[in-house]
N, C-alpha and C positions, 0 to 999 in steps of 0.2 A: 318176458317169460326168461324163465331159469333153467327150467327142469323139464322131464318128460311130461307131458300135457301142458305144464308151465300155466294153467289157468284158461285152455281153450275147450270149448265144447265143439265137437266135431261130428259130422253126420255123413252117413252114405260113402263110408271110407271101404274101399275094398282093395285087396292086396294083388290084384293081376290085372292087366291090360289087355284089351282086345289084341288080336295079332297086329292090327294098324298101329298100336301104339309103341312096339317095340323096334322101331328103327333107332340104329346106334345113333350115336354122336357124330360120326361122320356124315352120314345121311341128313341131319338136320343142319349141320352145318352148311350143306349145299344148297337149304332152301333160300328162296329169294327173302328179301325183308323190306318194310317200307315203315317210314317215320315221319309220313307228313303229317299234319295238324288236323286233316279231315278225317281221321280214324274217329269214329264210325259213322258219325253224323255233322252235317253243317247246313246251316240255312243262311241264304242270301237272297238278294232280289229276284234272282232267277227261279227259285225254289229252294226245295227240300232234296238234299242229296246225301246217299248212304255210300259208304266204302268198307268193307269188311275183309281183313287180312285172313285169308284160309288158303294157303298155296295147295293143299292135296284134296281140296273139296271136288266134287263133279257136279255138282249143282248148290246155288244159294238163293233162298227167298228171303224177303223182308214182308213180315205182317204187320199190317196197321190196325190199331184199335182205338176205340172212342174212349175207353178207360184203362184204369190201372190193374184192372184184374176181374176176373169171372165174366166176361163177355166174350163174343166171338169176333174174329177178325171182320173188318170192313174193307179190307182190301189186301190183295197180297201182289208184290212187286217181284218179277224174275230180275236176279242180277246178272250180269256179263263181267266176264273175265276183263281185267283192266289192268296187266303187268304188275310186276313185283309182288305177285302172291296175292293180290287184292282182286274183289268183286265189286262192281259199282251197281248203282239205280239211282234214279232222280224223278222227281214228280215237280211240275212247273208251278208250284204253289206253295206257301209258307204253311207247314202242317203244325202251327204251334197249337198245343192244346191235346194233340194225339199223342200216342204211344206206340213203340213198336217193339219188335223182337227179329231174330235172325233164325233161319233155320239151314242146316247145312246136311247137303247130301255127301255121305262119307262110305267108300267102300261098299256102295250099293243099297246103304240105307239111310232113312231120314233120321238124324239125330234130334234131341230134345230142344225145343225153343230155348232160346238164349237173348238176354239183353246186350249179350256182346261183354266185352273186356273194357271197353271205352265209355259205357253209360255215365254220363255226368249228371243226369236228373232220373230219377225213377218212381215208379209208383210203389203202393204198400207192399213191403216186402221183397221189393226190388226185381220181381221176375220179369216186369216191362219196364223198359227205358221210356223217358218222357221227352218231348218236344217242347222245349220253354225258351222264351226270349230272355237270356240272361240279363240283358241291360235292365230289366224289371225286377231284378232280384238285389240289386243294389239300394243300400242305405243311403241315405241323405250324407253327402260330404264324403262318399266311398272314393270318388276320383282322388282327393288330397289327402286320403287316410296313409298313415305311415306306422310302422312299428318303432320301437326303440333303436337307435345308434348303438351299434355295439362294435368298438375298436376290436375287440379280442373277446374270444369265448370264456377266457378267464375272468371277464368283468361281469359275466352273467350269475345270477342266484336263481337257481331252476326249483321250481315246487311243482310236484308231480300229483294230478288228482283226476278224479273219475266224475263225469258231470253229475252223477246221480248222488254218489258219495257226499259230494259239497253241499249240495242244496236240498236233499229230499227229507231231511229229518225235521219235525214241526219246529223244534227249537232254532232254524235257521231264519224264520220269519221271512222267507221268499216265498214270493207267489208262484211263479215258475218252477216249481220242485223237480230237479231232473233235466232241466231241459236247457238249450242252448241260451235262453233268454233269461236264465237265472243270473247269468253274469254280465246281465244288462243292469240291473236293478241296483239303485243306490239307496243308502239310507236304512237298511235292513237290520234288524237287531234281534238279539237273543231275547229270551223272557227277561233277561237280569239287564238288559240295556248295553250289552256289549255288540261291538260291529260285526257282523258277519258278510258274507259273500264278497263282491268285490271290494268293499270297503275295507274289509278283513285284509285281503290280500295288498292294497296300499298301505295300511297301518302296518303289516308286518314288514314290508318293504322289499319283497321279492321284484326281481326284474322280468322273469319269465313264468308262465306257467305250460306244464308239459301236460297235456290232456290225452288220457288214454283214447284207443282208438274212435275217432268221429265219421269214420268212412261208414258205409252201409256194411252192417255184419251180419250174420246168418241165424243167431241162436236166439234173437228176441222175435216173438211174432208181434208184428207192429199193429197188426189187425185186431189185436186182443190185449192192449196195454193194461187194462183193468186186472189183468191177471198178475201184475205187479213183477214181471218177469225182471231178472237181474243178470246181465254179464259184462264181464270187463271188455269183450269187443274183438278179441284176438282169434277171430274166425272169418276172416274176409268173405263177402260176397262181392259187392260192386266197390272197387277200390276208388272210385272218382267221384261219388255221390255222397252226400250228407246221411249220416245214420237217422232213420225216420223216427225213433222211439224219443230222440232228443227233439224234435220238432212238436209243437203245438198241434200240427196236424199232419201225420203221416202220409195221409192221402193227397196232400197237395205237393206235387213235388218243388215247386216255387217257394213254399212256406220252409222247407227245409234248407235251401239253398239261402234265402234272405235271411232267416234267422242265424243263421251261423255266421253269416258275413256282420250282423248286427253285433253278435257275441264279440267278433274278432274287433272289430271297431271300438266297442265298449272298452274292451282291455285296452287297445291301441290309446284310447284318450285318456286312460288312467296310466299311460306310461309303461304298460306291461306287456311284452311280447308274446307270442302264442306258438309253442312246438307242439307239432302234430306226430303222435305215435303211429307209426306207419308199419305194417306187417306184410311185405311182399315175399316172405321167404314160403309161404305155404297158403293153401286155400282151405276153406271149409270143407269142401267137397274135392273128391277124386274126378270119377268118370263124368260125374255130371256137374263138375265147375265150369264156369263161364269159359275159361281156358281151353278144357277138355272140348266142349261143345262147338268151338270155333277152329282148333287146330288141334285134333286128337294127338297126345303123345309129346307134341313139341314142347311145351313149356314147362315139363317136370323133368328131373333125373330121375332115372330108372336103374334098378339091379340087372344082373346079367340075364336072370330069366323073365325079364320083363315088368316084375312088380315095381311098385312104386317104392324109391327109396326115401327114408324118413328121418332126415338129419333135423327135422322140428319136432319129432316125437307126436305129431299131431296126423301122421296118416300120409304126408306126403312131403316134397321139398322142390321149389321152384329150380330153374335152370338160367342163373342170371348170366351166364357166359355166353349163353345163344344171343344172337344179334337183336331177334324181335323182342326177347324178354327183356334183354338189358334197356332197350330202347323203352319198352314199355314203363320199367322203373324209372328211367331218368325223366322222361316226358310226363310221367304221371307227377312227380313231386314238382316239376315245374310248373305244371298246371295248377298246383295247391299254391304254390308262392305267387303265382301271378293272378289267377280267378279269386284266391281268398285271402291272399296278403299275409299267408304264414311265415313267420319268422324263424322256424328252426324245424327240423326232424330227427326223430328218436326211431332207431331202425331195431325193430325187434329180431334178435337172433341173428344180428348182422353178418354173423362167421359163416352162415349158409351162402352168403353172396361173395361173388370173386372182388377183389382188390380193383381190378380195371372198372368194374361197374360202380362201385362205392368213389372210387376217384372222378368217375365222369358225373356222378351225381353231384359233388361238392363243387367241382368246377362250375357245371351247369347252373346250380343256384347262387354262385357268388357273382355269376354275369348278371343274374336277376337282381340281386341286392346285396351288397357287400356284408351286411350285417348278419346274414342266414349263417345258421352253424348247424352242423350234423354230426351226430355221435348216436352211438348204438352200443349192443351187447357182443362182446368180443369173443363168443364161443357160440357153440352148438347144443342141442339138445342129444344129439345121437351122430354116429358117423354118417360121412358123405363122400359119393365118388369124386368130389372135386377135391384135387390135391392139397394138402395141408400149406403148401407155400403159396397157393393162390387164394387162400381164404382170407376174409377180411376179421382175421383172429386180433385179438389182444395182442399176442405177443408178435404180430406184424405190422401193429398201428404205425411203425416209424417208416414203413414202405408206403403209407396212404398218404394222401395230401388233404389237409382240412378236415380230418376226421378224428374224431375223440372217442373212446371207449371207457365203460364204466370199471372203476378199480375194484376188483373183488379182494384185491391185497389189503386195502385199508378196511374193508366192509368187514371182513372176518376177523383181521387183527384186534379191532377196536371191540367190537360187541360178541365176539365169538361164533363159531362156524355156523353158518345158515343153515345147515342139513342137522345139526345137532342142537335142539333147542335147549338142553342143558349145558351146552358148552358156555364157558365165560370166556370173555376176551380182556384185552388192557383195561379197559376203561371198568372192567368187573371184577378185577383183582386177580386174573391168571396170569403168572409170570411167564415168560419166553415170547411175546409177542413184541418186543422193543424193537426189534430190527426191521420187521415187519410194517409196524406203524409209522418208523421214520421211512421206509420204501413210499410210503403213502405220503408223508410230508413234504417229502421231494419228488413227488409226483411221477414216480417210477422213473425217474432220470438218473445218469450217472452222475455219484457224489463221493468225492473222496473219502468221506466217513461213512458211508453206507455200506455194509457188507451184505450183498444180495446172496451169497451162499447160506446165510442165516434165515432168508425170506421164506415163510411159511407156504405161499402159493407160487411165487415167481423168484427164478433163478437168476435173472439177468435184468438190468436195466432197458426195458421193452421200449421206453418213450423215449423220442428224440427232444421233446419238448413239453412244457406242461400243458400246453394246447391240447394236447391229445389225451388229457385224462380228466373223467369224471368221478370226482369223489362223493361217497355215501355210505351211511350206514343201514339203511332200509329204503325200501319201495313199494309198490303193491304186491309184489312177489314174496313169499316167505311170511314170516311173522313181522308185523310191526314192532319198531323198537319197544314200545311199552311192553306187548305180550313178550319180546325176547327175554327182556328184563325179567319180567314175572318168573317166567320159567328158569332162568339160569341163576336167579338170586332168591332160592327159597328162603322163607324167613326173613326177609327184609320188609321194611315198612315201604309205602309209597313215596316217602320222602326221600329213602336211600335209593330209590329206582329213578325218582326224576333228577336226584344229583347226578346219577352214573348218565342219564341221557344228556344233561347238560355239559357234561365232560366229553362224552362222544361226540355230541355235535360241535364241540368247540373244537376238536381236533381236525374235524372235517372242514369247518369254516375258515380255518387258518392256516390248512394246509395249501401248498402249490397246486394249482387246478383249478377245475370248476366244481364249485358244491352244488348239492342236489339233495334236496330232502322231500320226504312223503308228506302229502297232505295231512293236517290235524295232528301230526306229533308235537308241533309248537302247543298244542292244548293237551297233550298225553293222551291223544286218541288211541284206543285199542280196537281190537277185532275179535274179541272173546276167545282169544287163543286160536282161531282159525287160522291156517298159514297160507290156504291156498283157496280164497274166497271168490274166485272168479264167478260163480253161479249162488254164492251165499245171499241170503236176503238182507233187506235194508237193515234189519235189527242186528247184523254183523257186522255189514259195510258203512252204514251211514255215520257222518261225522255228528257226535252229539255237541251242539254249540253252547250247551249248559257248562262245558268243561272250560270254556274260556274264563269263565268268572271263577270258578273254584279254582283251576288252575293258571290265574292270571300271572303269578310270577313266573312260570314257566313260558308263557308267552312273551314275556316282557323280555325273557333272558335272550330268546332266539332274537327278537326285535333288534336289541341292542348287539348282538352278535353280528347280523346282517349289516347294522348300519356300521360296525367297526370295519368289517371288510370291505364294504363300499367306498369307505372314506380313506383307505390306505393302501395304496397300489404295491405296497409291499409283499400282500399276501397274494398278488396277482400278477406274477412275473410271467414273462412269456418265452423266456428260452432256458435252455438248462444251464448254459454258462454262467447266467445270471444267479441261477439258484446255486451252484456249486461255489460261486465267489460270495454270495451274500448270505448263505444260510450255515451257521458255524454250530455245531452240536458239542454240547460239553459233555466231559466224562462223568459218569454217574456212578456205573457199576452196582446199580441197585435195581431189584426187580421194580416191574411197575413205574419207574419213574424216567422222565425222557425230559432233558433241559436243552434248550437250544436258543440262539439269538439269530434274528435278521437284522444285519450289521450294514451300517453305512450308506444310508438313505437309499435303501433298495428301490429301484425301479422307480426313483424320483419322489420317494415318501419324504414326507416332512419330518417323520421320527428318524434320528440318526440310528438307533438299535431300539427294538423290540425284542424283549424277554420272554419266552413261553417255557411255562414249566406245566408237565402233565403228571398228575399223582394219582395213578389208578389203582393204589393200595388201599387197605383200609385203615391205615396208619398214618399219621402226619409224619412228613418227610423234612428235615431240615436242609436248606442248601446256602450257598453264600451267593451274594450279588454282590458285584462291584460297586464301589462308592459313586454316588452321584445323584442327581436329582430325578427320579424316577416317577411318572406317573402312572399310579395304580389303577388299572383300566380292568381286571378282573381278578378275584380272590373269593375262596371259599363258598362258591356256588352263587357268586354276584357278580353283574358285569354293569359297567357303563362306558359307552365308547368315547365319552367326553372326560372321563377321568373321575375318581372317587377318593382321593387323596394322594398324598406324595410318600415317598419311601426313600431314603438317604442311602441304601445300600447297606452291605452287613449280611449277618444270618437273619434267614426268615424261614418261618415254618410255612410249608404248603400243607394245607388241611388234606384229610382224606377224601378220596374219590373228587379231585377239583382240580381245575386249571388256574393257574397264576400267570397273569399277564402284566407285565409293565413295560413302560416306554419312555424313551429320553429324547429329547431335542439335541 
C-alpha cells in the first residue's frame, strides 16, 4: 500500500473507543506480557490446552463447536487466570476436528466471540478457529524442503504477484485458477503454446515470488466464491491462517494449510523462493477485530480523545512498540518461516512500526534461516503518534539491521511521479531527473559524484548499504508501467511505449540494490488504466497470457536482463564503499543522458569494465567510448547477456529511448 486506502476494503470502522479503550501508553506499558508458543492452542498426549492473553478480562470462556459455522456450541469451558496476563483451560483429550472461539468478559459485559489473534487454522470466513493435526498437512518430502540459498538480498530478483491475477484468465491453461495449487501445475501453456504458470517463472529466471497477502483476510466471502469476488487482501482478519478463497475447499481447514505448503514446496523445487506480504500495521475491523475482542484498546494507538489513530489510512494502526504487539509480530513471522518455510517478508506500510520491532523481526528470522530477507514500504499513509525518529521510515533505514526499503526515488525519476498519470520521467523524455536516477543507480548510498541536493524525493544518502534498497518502477499499487506509459506518452505507438519500458527496467535491473518487478509486465500487461484495482474484477486484474505471444520480444528482453544481472556480481555489490570505488559517472551535461562505468572487476566480476549509457530522450545521442574490445550486450532496444557483437571504441550513437551496455574483460 502506498496511499490513503491503498487498496484496502475495511469494514466496521468506528472513530471512538469505549472508555475501556482509552488507557494511555503508560498504563499499557505496565501490562504483563506473555510470549510462550502455547498461545492460544496446543495439543499433546495429555489433551487439548487453551491459553488466552487478556490481562484486563474479568472472565474468559472457550466455546467448542463441531463445525466451522452456523451450529451451536457443544461445550463451554471456563478459563482460569494463569499469570502473565493469561487465562487457561484444558480437556484431557485431543479435540482434532473441532472448532473453538473465545469470549471475554470486560467491564461487566461479554464481548463478541473471537477465534483469538493466534488462530492457525480456521473454518469458512475465519470466525471459528479449527483444531487440526499439522503433521497431517505436510506434503511428501516437506521435512527436506528448502528454499534457495541467498547470500545477500541483492542476489534476489523479486517478482510481485497476486494468486488470482496470475492464473485466473482462461488463457493461462491452469486448472486450479486463482488457487495456491495453480503454482504446482507444470506443463501449462497459453493457446499459442507459450509457457505459463510456474514454468513461465522458471523461464523468466526470477529468484523469488512476492505473493500478495495469503493470510486469512476479511473482504472475500469464502462461502460464496461463485460470486467471483476479488481483493488484494490488505484487510487482515486472521494473521496466522491461510486465506480460504485460495484453497480448493475453504470449509476444510486442513486443505488451506496443506495446499499452501504444496505451493511453497513446488516453488522451492523449481528453485524459487516465496516472499509473503504481511500487513501487521492495521486490521480490517476496529472494535470488532480479534485484537479488540481479546484485549480492548491495547493493540492499537489512539488519539488523545480516545479515537483510533490512523496512519494506515484504513481506520486504525497497531502499536508495535507495546511488548505484546511486538511479540505478536515477531512470533507470527517466525511461525510462517518455520511452519510454511517462507523465504522472505514484505512489510506493508512498515513505517507504522517502530525500528526496534523491525530489528527484532530481522534478527529472529535470520536465526531460523540465514537466507531469509525482510523489506517494506518505508512510509505511512498518515501521521502517527509514534515519534518520527522511532519509525521504520525509508529515511531511517540506516538505523535498522537487515531491513530494506523501496526506493521511490528511482521509481518516480524513471517513469514520472506516481500520483500524476501524465507526468513523464527520465525514460520518457522529461529532463531534470538525471541526478535522482543516479541516486537510484548507487542505491541511495553516499557517492562523490552524486549531488543529493538535486534529488527530487530524497536530499541525503539515507542508505548505508545497497542491501537496504529495493529498486522498482511499478508494483500492484498505482498504474502498471504499461498504463503509466500510455497515459504519459499520448500519441505514442505501442512500440514506442515498449521501448520506454525496456529502458526503465534496464535502469532498475542494472542499478545497485535489489530489483523488483510487477507480475505480467514482462508481457506488457496492463490494468485498463485502473490505478487502485484492489477490488476490480478479473477483467481488469487478470494477466492475459495471449500477450506473451504477441509481446514475445518484450518477454525475451526481460529474460535476458535478468540473466545478465544474475551472471554478473558487479550489479550486486553489498557495500557503499564498493559502489563509491567502482561506479564512475561520465560528465555528459545533456538532458536525459546518463553514462557511467562499473570498473575494476567490481565485486569479483569477470568483466573488468561495464559501460552503461541510458538515453531517455527522443533523439539519438553520440558519445565516445575508450578504445578496446568491447562486447555489445545491449543496444537499440535489444539485449543478449552473452553478447551480440564487438565494438572497438570511439564514437557511437545511442538510439532514442534505449540503453547501451558494453563490457570488456
